[in-house]
Each structure stands twice: as C-alpha cells, then as structure tokens.
N, C-alpha and C positions, 0 to 999 in steps of 0.2 A: 320572395314571390308568394303572394297570397292566392294562388290559383289552386283549387282543390277539386277532386272528383266529387260530384254531387252525390254519388251513391256510396262513396267510401266513408263519408263523415256526416251523417244526417244530423248529428248533434250540433253541427256548425251552422245549420240553416237558421236564418233570422226572420221570424214572422213579423216582429215589431221592432222598430229601431230602439237602440239603447245607447246611452252616452258613455263613451270611453275616451279619456284624455281629451275631452272637449269636442270629439267628433261623433256624429251619428252613424251607427253601424247599419249597413245594408248587405244583403246577399243577392247577387244577380247571377244569371246563368245564360249560356249560349253554346254554340258549336265551336269548332276549331278551324277557322280559316279567315283570311283578311276581309271577307264580306261583313264580318262583325267587328270591324276595327275600332269603332267608337268605344266599345267596352275596354278593349286592350289599351288603347292610347290614353283614355281617361285615367286608367290605373297606372300605367308606366310613366306618364308625364306629370303625375301628381295633381291632375285636374280635379279628381274627386276630393282630395284632401283640401284643396284651395276653396272648395265649395262646402267645407264642413262635414264631409262624409268619409267614413272608414268602410270601404267596400271590399267584400270578398267576391271574386269572380270565379264561378264554377263552370266547368265545361263538360260536354257530353258528345255523343255521336253526331248530333245535329242540333241547330237552334230550335227547330220545330219539336224535337224530342224533349226539350226542356220546358216548353210552354205549359204542359199539364201541371208542373210544379207550382204554378201560380194559383191553382185551385187550393183553397184552404190556406193561402199565404205561406206556402213552404219556402218560396223565394219572393223577392220584391220586384224584380223586373227580368224580362227575358227578351232576347233578340232572335227572331225566327221568321219563317215565311208565312204566307197567307193561309194556306189550308190548315196548318197546325193551330193557328190562332182562332179560326172559325170553329174548328172541332172542339177546342177547349172552352170557347165561349158558350157553346151549346150545353156543355156539362155544367158550367158555372158562369152565369151572365155577368159576374164581376170581372171576368177576364176580358180586357178590352185593349185595343190598339190605341196607343197615345201618340205615336209618331211614326213616320216612315224614315228609315235610316240609310238604306242603300238600294240603288237600282243596279241590277245585275245585267250589264249590257251585253257582254260576250262571255258570260261566266259559266254557262251550263251547256250541256250537249249530250249526244249519244256517242258512246265509244263502243265500237264493234271489233271483233277479232276475226280475221280471215274473210272479211267482206268489204266491198268498195262503196256501198251505198245503202240507204234505207231499204231499197227493194230486196237486197240480199238477206234481209232479216226475216222475211216472210216465213212463217212456220217455225221460228226459233224462239229461244227463251230470253226474255228481257228482264234485267235486274232493276228493280225500283226500290227506293227507300220510302216505305209506307207513310202517308200523311205528311209528306214534305214537298218542297218545290220540285223534287225529282218526279213525283207522281203528277203534279200540276203540269210540268213541261211535257211529259209523255202524252197526256190527254190533249194538250194543245197541238202537239205534232200530229197526232191521229186526226184531229179535226182539220188542221190547216193543210195537211198533205193529202187529205182524202183517203186515208188508210182504213182498213177494217180491223177493229180492235180484236176480233175473234181470230185473226190470223197469227196472233202472238200469244205465247205463254208467259204470264207474269210471275216472276219469282221475287219475293220481297227479301231484301238484304240491306243491312246498314251500309252507308257510304264507305266507311273504312275497310269493309270486307269485300267490296266489289272487285277489286283488282285480283285478289286471290281466287275469288269465285270464277272470274273470267279465265284465269290461267288454268284452273283445274277442269274447266269445261262444264261447270255447274250452270253457267249462263253463257250466252253467245254475245251479249251486248249489255251495257248498262247505261242508265240515264242519271247524270250526276252533276254536281257543281265542282269547281276548282277547290283544292288542288288535285282532286282525284282524276280529272280528265288528263291533265298534263302528266301526272305520275303514272297513270295507266299506259299511256302511249310510250313513255320512256321505259317502263318495266317489261312490256310485252312487245317484241319486235313486229308482230303481225297485227297489232291493235292500231286503230286510227279513229279520229273524230269524224263521224259521218255527217253530223249537222250540229250547229250551235243554236242557242236561243235567240240570237240577234234579230232574225227576221221572223221569228215565231211568236215569242212573248217575252217582254221584259219583266222578269220576276222581281219582286220587291221584298226586301227584308224589313220587317216592321218591329217596333219596340212595343211590347205588351206589359201591362201592369194589372194588378188587382184593384178595381175601382174602389172597393171598400177600404182597402189599405191606404190608397191615395187620399181619400176623403178624411181618414182618421189621422193622417200624417202629412198634411199639406206642405209644410215647410221642407221636409225631407224629400218629398216627391218633386217639388219645384227645384230644389238644389240638384237632384239627380238629372232632371231634364235639362237644366241649365248646363250641367257638365257635358251632356250629350251634344248640345249645340256647340260648346267650346271645343269638344273633341272633333266634331265634323269640320269646324273652321280650321283647326290645327292641321288636320289631314290634308285639306285642300291647299292650305298655305305652304306647307312644308312636307310634301310626300316622302322625300328622302329620309328625313328624321323619323317620320311616322313609320316608314318601312322598317327602320332599325328597332323601333319600339315594339312593333307587332312581331317581328322575327324573334326578339328577345323573349317576349311573353309566351309565344307559341313554341319556342325552341325550334324554329324552322330556318331554312337557308334564306338569308336576307335578299340575295339576288332574285330568288324565286318569288318571294313575297313582293318585291318591287315590281316584277314583271306582272304578277297577277293583279296588282292594284290598278294597272292601266285598263283593266276590263270592267272596272266598277265606277259608279258615280256616287260619291258620298254626299249626303244631304241630311237635313233634319227638318222635316215639314210634314204637312198633310195636304194632299192635292186631289184633284179629280181623278188622276191616275191611280192614287192609292185606293180610292173608292171603287174604281173599275176593276182593279185586281182582286179586291175582296169579294166583289160581286161574282167574278169569274170563279173564285174558289168555292163560293156557295153553290154556283151552278154545277160545277164539277162534282162536288160532294153529293149533291142531289142525284146526279146522273149515276153515281156509283152506289146509291142506296145507303149512303153513310151520313146524310145530313141530320138525321135524328128528329129535328123539328125545324120548321121554317124560321129563318132569321134574315135580317136585312143588314146591309153595310152600315146603316145609321145606328144599329144596335151594337155592332162589333167595334166600330170606330168611335172613340170618345175624345173629342177635340178640346174639351174644357181645360185640361191640364196645360197643354201647349199654348192655348190661347191666353192662359193666365201668366205664362212665362214670356212669350213673344208672339203677340197676336198676328203679326205680319206673316208668320210662317204657316198660318192656317188659311188654306185657299180652297175650302170646300163649302 
C-alpha cells in the first residue's frame, strides 16, 4: 500500500515527475471517503500503472484541506470541493480545476443531538469544517431555508473530530459529509440527520492540478487524467468490485462503503453544473469576506487538459 500521510513524509512529495522502472512518478492527495474513489480505484486496480504512472496517494482530513499543497507543486493533483479550490486559486492562479469527478447526491447533511429539526438548533453551536463543502452546504441551507445566520454560533472543527465534539457537548450539531453522518448517528443514540443536501445543493468534488506543472509535463498530466476517466468507468461498470478496492485502500468496512457509494454519482467531465457550483463558491466566499480578490469560474476552471484527452467530456 503506497498511501502515506502528507504531513508525516514531506520528502516523499514529488514536484516533478521522475522515471523509475519505466513509470513516471506522481504524488496526489485527497480526503478519506468513497467520494474520492477515482484516486483509490486507479491505485488499487493498477490503472495508474497501465497508463505508465507510479502514483503515491496521500490522504488528509479532507480533500479541500489538501488543495493548498498544489501551491508550489508540492503535490501533482488533488481531489476536493469547490470552496477549497477557489481559495487556493486566489493564492496561486496556477491552481485550477481540470475536471469534475463526483456529484454528492445525498452525501452531506446536518447531524444534531437531542433535537428533531433545524428549528431546534436556533441559538446553538454548529460545527463546520472551514473552507470545505461543509461550510458551502451550511451557507446554502441558511439561504434556502430562510434562516438567520446570526442565530447560530459557528465552531470550526475537522470532520473526523466532529462526532467526539458532539458527544462532549462542544457543539450541538455538525454539517458534514459521509461517512461521518452515518457514523455519528450510530455512535450517539440521540443524534439524527436533520436535513441532507439532496434538495439544497448538489456539492461537487473537483480534480485540481497546478497549470504550470501540467504545461511542463503534458504527457504525464494526460496519462493521469486518462487514468481518472478509466477509474470512473470502472466504478460505474462494476461498483461491487470497486467497493472492495475502496474498502481495502481506506481500511474501511466494505458493506458500509458499498452503501455509501449509492449516494454518489461518479463521472469525469466539465459541465455547466461545474461552472455553477464554482460560481456559488465564489459568491459564498465573497459574502464571508474571504474572497481576497475577484475571480471568475472561467479563471478557476481550465478545460484544456480534459479537452486534449477526451473533448466530448467538456460541455462548458
């Protein structure tokens, strides 16, 4: 298993590809859940190797938390949500979205303890993972449900820590993605899912790369994106085998992984929906005073790489 902590072994990071045993080395990074399945399946199924790549997959608290490592070419590709990508693009305009990988259909929601509805959370503490789809969804819930953001106290906490924080009473609810919704309701008897993202906003996980690196390493970049297309097709064609591969890579229960995969739509494209979600992330960051500088979806999304691999998948 070539999965390593991004923080534990910085010397392993590969800014530029190198040849080893006929394969081009890359280092990629993301979070730890089936929404990022393309990375795991491509590794476990040997898809990277068949495309001439020797890939190390690093994992962290969330996909969005890994995106800043594209700044300065610390890693070669990251799978994360919209807000994190926009924020990193503002820091370094070379950080761009090259493809959409997953639509999170029923993947996120609000888990509350000791309350039956969103109304019961008024005046309470809400746990959010800063700069991730957690924050994006909460802002969308506020807007769609006509709530007053000032009625809630926001506590920033990483997704893996949310269940313990809820159990201790540090927060009264949290907004998160799977598997932390399911794990929370199973771990805390009085916890329940109050609302999911299905009728609020379909969050999208996007694949980001450093444009300067891509332009300097065209063959490797295209081989990587070709691997992502093949992984997406393998997941859709054989979800049972893919669930085994994902569970093995993540060291998670296969039945839980298979259940969670039914809440996701795996694809590899760029569409008007991709553009709309990036625009929403920009608008939300602006509203929170965290945009830094004005940017457009056309600057954040760079379709040239995908167009060069499979032009039919670019629909923007």
